[in-house]
Structures are given as C-alpha cells and as structure tokens.
N, C-alpha and C positions, 0 to 999 in steps of 0.2 A: 519462765521462758518467754523471750521477746522475739516475735517473728512479724516483720512488716513487709507486706507486698506493696510494691510501688509501680508507678508508670514513669520510667525515666525519660527525660527530654533528650532526644538524639542531638539536638543543636548544642547541648551543653558539652558534648564530646566530639569536637570536629575531627574528621578522619584525616585532615591534612597535617596533624601533629607529627612531623617526621621524627622527632626525638623519641616519642612514645612508640611509634610504629617500629623503630629500629631496636627497641629494647629487648634484651634477652638476658636472663639471669646467668651469672658466671657458673659454669659447670666444672667442678674439680676434675683434673686430669685423671685421677684414679677412678672416678665414677665413669668417665667415658671409656676408659680401658676395660673396666669391669663388664661393660655391656657392649663392647665392640662398636662404640658410637663415635660420631664426630659432629662438630658444630658447622652448620651451613652459614657462612658469612658472605653476604652479597658482594663485598668488596673483593673477595678472593675467588668467587665462583663464576662459572660461565652459565649463560642461559640462552636458549633458542629464541630468536626474535619472534614476537607474536604470541608468546605464552605468558600468562594464561589466556590473554585476549589480544587481539590485534591492536587495541588501543594502548596497552601498557605491558611491558615486560618486567616491571619493577617487582622484586620479591623481597621478603623479609627474613631475618635470621630464624633458624630453628635447630633442633637436635634430632639426629636420626641414626639408626643402625646402618653401618657402612656397607654391609654385605647382604642386605635384604631389600626386596621390592614387593609391593602388594599390587594385585590386579584383580579385576572382576573375574569370577569363575567362568562366565560365558566367553570372555576373551581368551583365556588360556585353553578352554575346551574347544574353541573354534580352530580347525586345522590350519587354514591360511594365516590367521593371526599368530598362532603359535610358531609357525614356520618363520614369519617375519621377525618375531621376538628372538628366536634362536639364531637367526641370521645376524642380527645386530650384535648379539652376545658373542657369536663366533668370530666376527670381525674384530672384536676387542680381546680375543683370547680367553673368553669366559664361557661358562655353562651355567644352567639353572638347575638346582636340585629341588625337588618337590617331595612332599610326603606321600607315601603310598597308602596312608591310612584312609579309611572311609568314615572317620569320626567328624570330618568337617561337614556342617549342615549345608543343604542345598542353598545356593545364593551367597554363601560366605565367600569373601575374597580368598584367593590363592596366595600363599606365601612362597616367594622364590628365594632360596638361599644361593647367593652368587659365589661361584668358585672358579678357579683357573682351570682351563682345559689341561689334560695331562701333558701335552707337548708344548704348552704356551710358555713364553718367557715370563720371568718374575715381574710383577707389577702390583701397584696398589689398587685394591678394589674399592670403588666409590660408587654407591648406588645413585648418587646425584648425577654423576657423569653418565652412568648407564641410562638414566631416565632422560637426560638431554639428548643422547644419541638416538634413543627411540623416538623422541619428539621430532628431532631433525629428520629422521628417516620417514616418518609419517608425513611431514611437510613436503618431502620430495616425492610423496605418493609411492613409496616403496611397497612392493607387492605384499598384501596381507595386513598392512598397518594403516588403519583408518584413524585420522586425527581425532575424531569424536570418541573413539574407543581409547586411544592412547591418553587422552585427556583425563581419563579416570584411573590411570596408573598412579601409584602413590609410593612415597617413602614410608618406611616403618618408623614412625616418630617415637621418640621416647616421651612418655607421659610422666608427670610428677604429681605427687600428692599435694593437697592444699596446705600442707604444713610447710612446704618450702624445701629447697634442695638440701638444707642442713637439718631439717626438723625443728628449726627455731625461727618462727616468722618474724621475731623482733629484728633479726638480722637477715633480711629476706633473700639476699644473694649469697650469704655465707662469707662475704668479704667486707661487709660493712659499708659499701659505697652508696647504698640507697636509703636504707632506714636502719637506725640503730638506737635501741632504747629498751625500756621494759625492766624486767627483773634483774637483780644483781647477777653478774656473770653471764647475762644473756640466756639464762636457762628458762626454757618455755615449759617443760614437763617436769613436774615434781610429784612425789607420792604424798597422799593425804589420807586421813581417816574420814569415813562417812558414817555417821550414826544412823540407825534406822534400817528397817527391812526393805526389800525390793517392793516396788509398787504392785498392788494386786492386779490380776488379769481376769476380769469378768469374762465369762464365756460368750462366744459369738457363734452363729451358725457357720460362718466362714471368716477367718481372720484375714484382713487385707495384708498382702505380702509386699514387702519392699526388698528389692534386690540390692545388695551392697557389694559391689565389686571392689575389693580392697585387699588387705594383707592377710586375711583369713581369720581363724578363730584361735583364742587362747583360753586357758582354764580360768573360770570364774564361777562362784556359786550362784550368781544371778542369771547366768547364761547357759541354760541347758541346751544341748545340741542333739539333733536327730540326724543320723547318717544312714540313708537307705541301704547303703552297701553292706551294713552290718546286720541286716535282716531285722525282723520284728516290725511292729506297727508303731507309728508315731504316737507319743503320749502328750500331745499338745505342747511340745517343746518350743521355746522362744526362737531358737535358731534351727534352720534346716540347711543342710549342705547339698550340693549337686555333684555327685561323683562323675556323672557323664560329662558335665562341663569341665570339671578339673582334668579329666582324662584327655579331652580334646585340646585343652591348653598345654598340657604336658607334651602331647605329640607335636604340637606346633613348635614348642621350645626345643625339643630334641632335634627337629629339622634345623632351626636357627643355630643350634649349638654345633652343627656339623661344619660350619664355616667361620664361626666367631664365638667369643666367650658368652656363655649364658649360665646363670645359676638357676637350675631347673626348679620349678615350682611343683613339688610332689605332694599331692593331697591338699586338704583344706586347712591344716594346722599352721599357724603363724610360725615363722622361723627362717633362718637361724636368728637368735637373739643378739648376736654380735657379728659385725663384718670384719672384726680383727680378733681372731681367737686368742692370740698370744697377749693381747692387751686387755680384752674383756670388757671394753666399753659397750654399753647398750646401743644397738643399732638405732639410727635416727627414727625409723618408723616401726620398730618392733612394738606390737600391741596396738597399732593404729586402727585396725579393723575391729578389735575388741572394744576399744574406746568408742568408736562410732556405734557399734551395736548397743553399748550401754547407754548412749545418748537416747537412742530410740526406745530402749527398755524403760527409761524414765519418762520420756515425753509422750510416747504412744504405746503404753504397755499392752493394749489389746491387739496390737498388730503382731506380725511375724516377720522375721528376717531370713531371707535366702542369702546366705553368705557364700561368695565365690572368691577364692584366693587368686588375685591377679597382680598384686603389688608385691615387689620384693622389699625386704626390710630396710633397704636404703632409700625407699620411697619412689622407686622407678617401676613403671609398667610399660608394656609395649603396645603400640596401636594394633598390631596384628592380633595379639591376645584379646584385646578389648573388642575388636570387631567380631572375632570368633565367638566370644562370650555373648555379645549382643544378638548375633544370629541364632545362637542356641536359645537365648531368652525369647526371641521372636517365635521360634518353633514351639516353645512351651505355651506362649500366649495363644497361638493359633490352635493348639490342641485343646486348650481350655475353652476356647470360644466356639469351636465347632459343635454341631448338634450332638447331644449326649456326651459332651466333652467332660474332662475331669477338672472340677473347680480348684482342686488342690494344686494344679499346675499353674494357676493364674498368677501373674505378676501385675500388681496395681501401680507400683511406684518404683523407679530406679533412682538411687541416691549415689551420685558420683562425687568422690572427693579427690579425683585425679583430673588432669588436663594437660594440654600442650599448646605451644604457640605455632601456628600454621604459617608456612611461607607465603601462601596466597589466600589470606583469610576471606576476602570478598567472594572469590570463586568457591572456596571450600564450603561456604554456607549452603550452597545449592548443588554442587557437583561431586563433593567428596563422598567416599564410601561410608564415612561416619554419618554425614548428614542423611544419606539414603536410608540406612538401617534405623537411625533414630526416628526419621520421618515415618517409617513403616510401623514402628512401635507406637508413636503418638497417634497415628491414624486409627489405631485399635484401642485408643483410650488410656494408654499407659502414660502416667505423668513422669517426666524425666526432670530430675532436680540435680543441679551441678554446681560445685564450688567455683567461685570466681577466681581463686588463686590469691597468693600472698606476696605479690611482687610490687605493690604500690604503683601500678601502672594502669593506663587505660587501654593498653593493647588487648585485642581479642584473645580470650583464653578458651579453648575448645575442650569439652562440648558445651560449656556454659554459654559461649557466644552464639550458639544456635538459637538462643531465645529471640534474636532479632530476625530470624529467618521467617519469611512470610509462609505461614503454615497453611496446609489444606484443612481437612477435617481432623478434629482432635485437638487436645490441649497443646499449648506452646511449651517449649522447654523453659524451665525456671533457673535463672542464673542467680547465685546467692553470694552476697558479700557479708563481711563480719562486723558485728557491733561490739563496742566496749560495754562493760557492766552499766555505765551511766547512760547508755543509749546512743552515744556518738559513734561515728564510723571509725573502725579500727584503722590506725595509721598504716598498717601493713596491707590492708585489704585492697585488692584490685577494684577498679570502679570503671563504669562505662555504660553505654546505652543498653548493654546486654544484661546488666545487673537489675533484675526485676524484683528482688527480694533481699531484705537484710535481716539477719538473725544473730543471736548471741554467738560470739566466736572467740572471746577472750576470757581467760580464767574459767573455762568450762570444767565442771567436775563430772567424771564418769568412771566406768569400770576399766580396769587394766589387768592384764594377765598376772596372776599371783606368783608365777614361777620365774619372773624376771628379777634378777639381782646382779647388777653390774659390779665392776671392779673398784669403783670409787669407795673410799672408806671415810668414816667420820674423823674429824680432826682429833677428837678425844675419845678414849675408850677405857673403861674400868671394868674388865671382865669379872673380877672377884665380886663386885657389887652389882653386876648386871646393868651397868650404866654406860651410856655412850652418847655422843652428839648425833645430830641429824644425819641419816644416811640418804644422800640425794638420789640414789639409783636402785634402792631396794623397794620393790613394789609388792611385797608380800601382803600389805593391807588390802590390795585389790582395787585401789582407787587412786586417781591422779587428777591434777589440774593440768590442762593443756590448752593451747591457743591455735587458732587458724580457721580459715574458711572451710577446711576439712570438717570442722565440727559445727559450723553454722549450717552447712548443707543438710545434715541429718535432722537438725531441728526444724528446718523448713519442710523436709520430707515427713517428719512426724506430724506437723500441722496439717499437711495434706491427708495423711492417713486418718487422723482424727476427724477431719471434715468429711472424708468418704464414709466413715461410720455414721456420722450425724446425718448425712444426706440419705444413706440407706435406711435409717430409722424413721426419718421425717417425711421423705418423699416416696416411700414405698418402692424403692428400687433395691431389693435385697442384694447383699453381697454374693449370695449364691447364684444370682443371675449374672453369668459371665459372658453373655452374648456381646458381640461387638457394639451394638447400638446401646445396650444398657451400660456397658463399661464406659463408653465415651460420654454418655449423658451424665453418669455419676461423676466422672472426672471434671467435666465442665462446671457442674453444679458445685462441686467441692471448691474449685478455684474461685468461682464467683463468690462463694461464702467467705473466702479469705481476703478478697481484694477490698 
C-alpha cells in the first residue's frame, strides 16, 4: 500500500483557469430523470446580481434535484423567516412540503420538497429559480428574509462516487471526450481470485472507527456485520451498521419522493444489483461499499467500519442525505466525548468516496452547510478523508476541496488523489491545491459481494465438461480489481487509522480516552506521523 501525504503548491493550480472551472462531467439523461435532477448551466440560467458576493456573480456548472431546497433549521423554525419563504413560494404558485418526522437531529438542515399549490397553473419547478427569487426578495429587504440567512440556503446537489458517472474511471465522463484508455473494452471492474486468509485482527481496548458513507454492505466471508436492531451483543464484528441513521435517511428520501423520483434506500444492504432488471447488467456501483470496506479490512485490520448506506447503486447520493448523516455522526461523537460517554459511539475517521462540483466553490468552503458540519466534526478531532474524484480536472470537488479551508482547531480535511501501481499519478485522477494525499487507486484488489452475477456470459461454454471462458461479471469468488479515487481514499483513511493506533500506544493517549482534547491531540499526532 502506497500512501503519500504532500503539501501541494497553490500557485501550481491558478484559479483563473476558466476552462477547468467550467468543467462538468456529462450526465446521462436517464440518470437525471431517475433522480429528478437537472444540470445548472451558467449560459442558460439567471442569477441575482451581488451573489455570492458583491464583487462577483459568476457561478459554475453543477447538478441538483429540481424540486428540493435545503436551509438551516434555525431559518425554517424562525416565524418571520418562514413567512418570507412561504410568501416567495406562493407568488410562484408553489408550496414547501416538509417531513413531520422527529428523526432529524438538532442543527441538521431542513429539506423542502417543492410542489405546486392545488390551484396553481401548471409550470416547471426549478429549485435554482426559487433560490434566485428568494435572494432577490432578500436583497429588496422583503419582510422576514435576511440576506445573511438566505445566503445559507442551498440546492440539493447530486453527489457522485469517486468511480465516476459510469463506474469506469478510464472513460471519466462516460462519453470518452476527456480521458479514454486502460483495459480492453474500458472495463474497470473485473472478478479475480485472491489466495490466502483475511488479515488477523489483534485485540484492542477500543478499535478506532471509520465511518464509510457509501452503497452499504454486501455478503462476504471477510466482512462480518453487527446490526444493533437485530438484538444481541456485538462480537467484535468488523462492520457495524447504524439503523437510526438509515431510518433518518429513509424519512428524508420519502419526503423527496413526494415531488420527484427517488429510489428509496431501505436498510444497510447494498442493492439493487442492476438498474435494468430486464437486461440484467450489474449496476455501475453495486458492491462499491463492500469493496471499500475490504480495502480497510486489508490495510487497517485492527479498525472497525461504521457502514451507512447513502449511495444508490448507480453511484448517486444526495447532499441532503449526506448532511443528515453527518449531523447524526456529530451527535454520536458528542455523546462519546461527554463525561461518562460511550466510547463505542466514537467516530475517529470519516472516509468519503463521493463528492460534487459546487456552483460557488470559494464561498462554499466557508459558508456552506457542508463546510459547517465538517468543521464541527474536525474541531472535535475527527479526521475527514475524501476522494478527489476521477474527472481529470483541477476544478474543486467537495468535500475533498475543504482541505484548503483555513481550519480552526482540529485536523484539516484530507483530499486524496489516485496513484498507478508504478507510483505515478493516475491519468483519470483529479488534481489541485486541495489534493493533500496520494494513494494507490488503480488495479486495487478487494472484497466484492459474492451474490453479484450479471447477465454477461462467456464466449465459450462446454457444460458437459464443466468448461467455459472467463465470465466478466460473475463475482462469486468474492474479490475484484477496481480503479478510482474511491479506493485511494480508504487507503489513506487506513493509514490514519493505523497511525492513531500507533500514537495511542506510544504517546500514552489511549483510544478509550474519547474526550475532545484527547481525540484532537491523537488526530494531530497521527497526521504529523504521516506527513
């Protein structure tokens, strides 16, 4: 395993590169329709003068759910502000639907599902247009709408895995216009055999925990799972799931589904394994979370994975789900760090293999709801590691791009790019001043759900003799080779986990001490060890 922490030179990646700033991967129409999404293109969209700052109103392309908005809970719960919001919506013939559930943690943003008023004329609902109307109203000092508050309202961005939109980073856009090369047929994921047993897991007083928000869990003999909702005591399983977080995500998606298409994420199990049931092709990101867990199982066997299913098997996640998950994670960390708290609730590292392109990246690093909750986690000593993306661009990819944010107390975010087996930078990997670590991300071998068997068949088959050619989408062996910064990030996270264990053993800061000061001290020392 090669993991290199670096200090990138900001001058090597000038922000004035207009071509790179305008870059956005091609999003297939069927993917947008599947998630009720649309592409924000600056040439076709309007913007209120003075946003995000009075110095510039230039914004960049992004992808977002067309009928959803996000806003701080304190804004929605404030009577005059809500009145102002509802007034703008009413003028547009719209209303906001919200969840009546109490599963949303305190401080988490509120999702608004936008719908037509019962007596309104038919019209296209566009969250970007609604957001501009609210900003315009606040600029005119409409009652209840403070520009400083409205500035924190957000689109519900689509987030994508570090594998890329098609699951094949060699063709990073899916259309071949940016990078094309690699294995025959452009196939990134192939089944393989791996001899030997799983790495041993020597006991620890407390295993450092890495939160992996991804596609969930799949069956594999190396990856035993403890589900608290099934009762019983944990037996030191490698993977633990969080039914409370999954339930909150499901409630949010049910709300979103009331106004636009959503494939609900029910439970922690990865699936469905195909997005085209009548064709039977394996979904681009089916098994993605299992593969990441296997990387950590090999590289940091003494750790533990907290798996949260947040990514659909086509590689798409929603910012609203991500923010909800992070606030639930923050609640767990707070509970672990309080006096007489439960150390088993502690989260030491978060490994992101998803991200998105923000329309106003410079402002988002400081004012976005994502930056806010990530900042609260790092201030408590949680190390956030994030894939840089596979688009061969220097454009900021969030949350990895938060690594350049001037942090307060606590460790900085780690943005991770991918290396080839020979140590060179992978051609598909994003790169920029936010990439502070490089790790193996090409031809990575790891665990894969054993129950995935697609519709492709070998070219030759002799059933009578039990002979056939190679089956490229039968993963019953339980292992695969895959490529992407998605798999570089968990290797960097594993290095951090191992360093935390070493620091705990050598500097007498036991992992059982989960106080805020001890956690932050351990995290800083671990990162210093790796740099």
